[in-house]
C-alpha positions as a printed NumPy array, in Angstrom:
array([[-30.279, -43.086,  22.009],
       [-27.129, -41.65 ,  23.555],
       [-28.589, -38.147,  23.181],
       [-31.413, -39.237,  25.479],
       [-28.977, -40.418,  28.155],
       [-27.055, -37.145,  27.862],
       [-30.274, -35.158,  28.276],
       [-31.44 , -37.147,  31.303],
       [-27.953, -37.009,  32.845],
       [-27.849, -33.233,  32.405],
       [-31.296, -32.973,  34.001],
       [-30.136, -35.08 ,  36.967],
       [-27.027, -32.872,  37.301],
       [-29.226, -29.764,  37.421],
       [-31.436, -31.506,  39.971],
       [-28.328, -32.357,  41.996],
       [-27.318, -28.695,  41.948],
       [-30.782, -27.723,  43.171],
       [-30.612, -30.39 ,  45.885],
       [-27.321, -28.987,  47.107],
       [-28.494, -25.392,  46.873],
       [-31.828, -25.869,  48.603],
       [-30.975, -29.012,  50.566],
       [-27.936, -27.403,  52.176],
       [-28.123, -23.623,  51.912],
       [-31.716, -23.143,  53.03 ],
       [-31.624, -25.344,  56.175],
       [-28.201, -24.008,  57.151],
       [-29.454, -20.422,  56.758],
       [-32.536, -21.224,  58.855],
       [-30.335, -22.775,  61.557],
       [-27.973, -19.78 ,  61.596],
       [-30.856, -17.335,  61.94 ],
       [-32.606, -19.465,  64.592],
       [-29.4  , -19.67 ,  66.625],
       [-29.13 , -15.903,  66.497],
       [-32.777, -15.269,  67.376],
       [-33.747, -18.261,  69.533],
       [-30.369, -19.485,  70.754],
       [-30.929, -22.975,  69.299],
       [-31.308, -24.685,  65.959],
       [-34.734, -25.371,  64.514],
       [-33.783, -27.578,  61.577],
       [-31.248, -30.389,  61.631],
       [-29.209, -28.739,  58.869],
       [-26.185, -30.988,  59.379],
       [-28.272, -34.112,  58.798],
       [-30.148, -32.658,  55.841],
       [-26.888, -31.439,  54.285],
       [-25.454, -34.946,  54.524],
       [-28.46 , -36.374,  52.704],
       [-28.256, -33.623,  50.088],
       [-24.566, -34.318,  49.488],
       [-25.195, -38.04 ,  49.024],
       [-28.06 , -37.303,  46.623],
       [-25.924, -34.834,  44.725],
       [-23.121, -37.351,  44.266],
       [-25.503, -40.051,  43.094],
       [-27.408, -37.775,  40.723],
       [-24.265, -36.208,  39.263],
       [-22.371, -39.377,  38.372],
       [-24.26 , -40.104,  35.141],
       [-23.482, -36.606,  33.902],
       [-19.83 , -37.212,  34.68 ],
       [-19.86 , -40.15 ,  32.257],
       [-21.744, -38.396,  29.437],
       [-19.667, -35.22 ,  29.671],
       [-16.392, -37.13 ,  30.166],
       [-15.641, -35.133,  33.285],
       [-14.072, -38.1  ,  35.054],
       [-10.381, -37.773,  35.792],
       [ -8.125, -39.766,  33.543],
       [ -4.37 , -39.483,  33.357],
       [ -3.542, -39.872,  29.701],
       [  0.097, -38.807,  29.62 ],
       [  1.138, -42.184,  28.231],
       [ -1.961, -43.149,  26.261],
       [ -1.991, -39.881,  24.317],
       [  1.214, -41.002,  22.58 ],
       [ -0.055, -44.461,  21.635],
       [ -1.399, -45.444,  18.204],
       [ -5.1  , -44.742,  17.707],
       [ -6.256, -48.39 ,  17.77 ],
       [ -4.35 , -49.201,  20.962],
       [ -5.54 , -45.993,  22.615],
       [ -9.152, -46.811,  21.681],
       [ -8.734, -50.305,  23.145],
       [ -7.414, -48.89 ,  26.423],
       [-10.222, -46.323,  26.515],
       [-12.777, -49.08 ,  25.949],
       [-11.197, -51.138,  28.726],
       [-11.344, -48.175,  31.118],
       [-14.972, -47.599,  30.122],
       [-15.741, -51.232,  30.944],
       [-13.988, -50.88 ,  34.316],
       [-16.108, -47.812,  35.051],
       [-19.245, -49.749,  34.087],
       [-18.369, -52.575,  36.494],
       [-17.686, -50.064,  39.277],
       [-20.934, -48.2  ,  38.6  ],
       [-22.887, -51.448,  38.608],
       [-21.333, -52.371,  41.978],
       [-22.314, -48.971,  43.421],
       [-25.898, -49.386,  42.206],
       [-26.092, -52.95 ,  43.493],
       [-24.803, -52.147,  46.973],
       [-26.795, -48.935,  47.364],
       [-29.91 , -50.945,  46.515],
       [-28.864, -53.428,  49.198],
       [-28.677, -50.572,  51.724],
       [-32.057, -49.279,  50.539],
       [-33.683, -52.697,  50.964],
       [-32.23 , -53.081,  54.451],
       [-33.555, -49.667,  55.496],
       [-36.988, -50.562,  54.151],
       [-36.987, -53.909,  55.932],
       [-35.945, -52.354,  59.253],
       [-38.052, -49.218,  58.832],
       [-34.815, -47.384,  59.653],
       [-35.054, -43.755,  60.7  ],
       [-32.496, -41.085,  61.414],
       [-31.377, -40.769,  65.012],
       [-32.023, -37.036,  65.076],
       [-35.182, -35.309,  66.27 ],
       [-36.437, -35.306,  62.669],
       [-36.753, -39.118,  62.589],
       [-36.557, -39.098,  58.778],
       [-37.261, -42.511,  57.239],
       [-33.892, -43.359,  55.7  ],
       [-35.579, -44.824,  52.654],
       [-36.365, -41.272,  51.455],
       [-32.816, -39.917,  51.036],
       [-31.472, -43.362,  50.156],
       [-34.   , -43.692,  47.318],
       [-32.651, -40.532,  45.694],
       [-29.111, -41.749,  46.307],
       [-29.886, -45.124,  44.715],
       [-31.725, -43.554,  41.779],
       [-28.602, -41.556,  40.973],
       [-26.353, -44.593,  41.176],
       [-28.791, -46.703,  39.139],
       [-28.732, -44.067,  36.399],
       [-24.937, -43.878,  36.653],
       [-24.754, -47.654,  36.165],
       [-27.14 , -47.476,  33.208],
       [-25.137, -44.777,  31.451],
       [-21.787, -46.359,  32.327],
       [-22.921, -49.744,  30.969],
       [-24.483, -48.3  ,  27.809],
       [-21.346, -46.336,  26.906],
       [-19.007, -49.265,  26.153],
       [-21.855, -51.225,  24.543],
       [-22.594, -48.344,  22.169],
       [-18.862, -47.92 ,  21.512],
       [-18.487, -51.597,  20.584],
       [-21.516, -51.365,  18.283],
       [-19.926, -48.365,  16.561],
       [-16.586, -50.175,  16.3  ],
       [-18.288, -53.176,  14.707],
       [-19.869, -50.891,  12.112],
       [-16.396, -49.389,  11.416],
       [-17.282, -46.039,  13.018],
       [-14.06 , -45.605,  14.99 ],
       [-14.574, -41.875,  15.321],
       [-18.003, -42.444,  16.853],
       [-16.561, -45.02 ,  19.261],
       [-13.799, -42.59 ,  20.235],
       [-16.409, -39.906,  20.846],
       [-18.08 , -42.18 ,  23.39 ],
       [-15.122, -43.589,  25.318],
       [-12.069, -41.436,  24.628],
       [-11.266, -38.142,  26.244],
       [-10.608, -35.295,  23.84 ],
       [ -6.985, -34.27 ,  23.579],
       [ -5.807, -31.007,  25.104],
       [ -6.012, -28.983,  21.892],
       [ -9.617, -30.105,  21.3  ],
       [-10.569, -29.153,  24.86 ],
       [ -8.932, -25.75 ,  24.469],
       [-10.869, -25.143,  21.238],
       [-14.089, -26.216,  22.952],
       [-13.723, -23.616,  25.692],
       [-12.635, -20.922,  23.269],
       [ -8.89 , -20.862,  23.739],
       [ -7.272, -20.847,  20.33 ],
       [ -3.618, -21.671,  20.138],
       [ -1.517, -20.716,  17.196],
       [  1.986, -21.836,  16.596],
       [  4.357, -19.047,  15.818],
       [  6.703, -19.473,  12.922],
       [ 10.329, -19.192,  13.961]])
């Protein structure tokens, strides 16, 4: 099941990259060219770029969880015994799940309010705000789903005595494992 969430999260991350590329670069390029040729902007690139950035953040958060790209300072925890370190990692995973759930909840609140008010952007485009906010919320809803599933799956693995599997889900790899993953091999020299 976790492979499915990784696959969907990776797909959303690619989509987020496309949103940024086409949602920002194309309108900005059109505006630059139109300023040069016509002396004014044709597309509201600033507004569209803001929507694209929000969508990108929302869509990329689930991938951050599955790839363990979130920032964690583990200077102290790296020196702790395995069981205590796993407990702290599980606790931090639960904290992330609560935070992700709050993001999804409150972005849905914003989405509902925009729908109720038929809110539109104040620019000449008059974009219904429900359109960019729906993408934004979808990303945060997926983030909450992945962030909530991660500690649940880790606890299930811990209960079945699969500590390595639980660590794979909630613990960050140590520095030597990360270096091996990216192809940097370290060898200790004999004195």
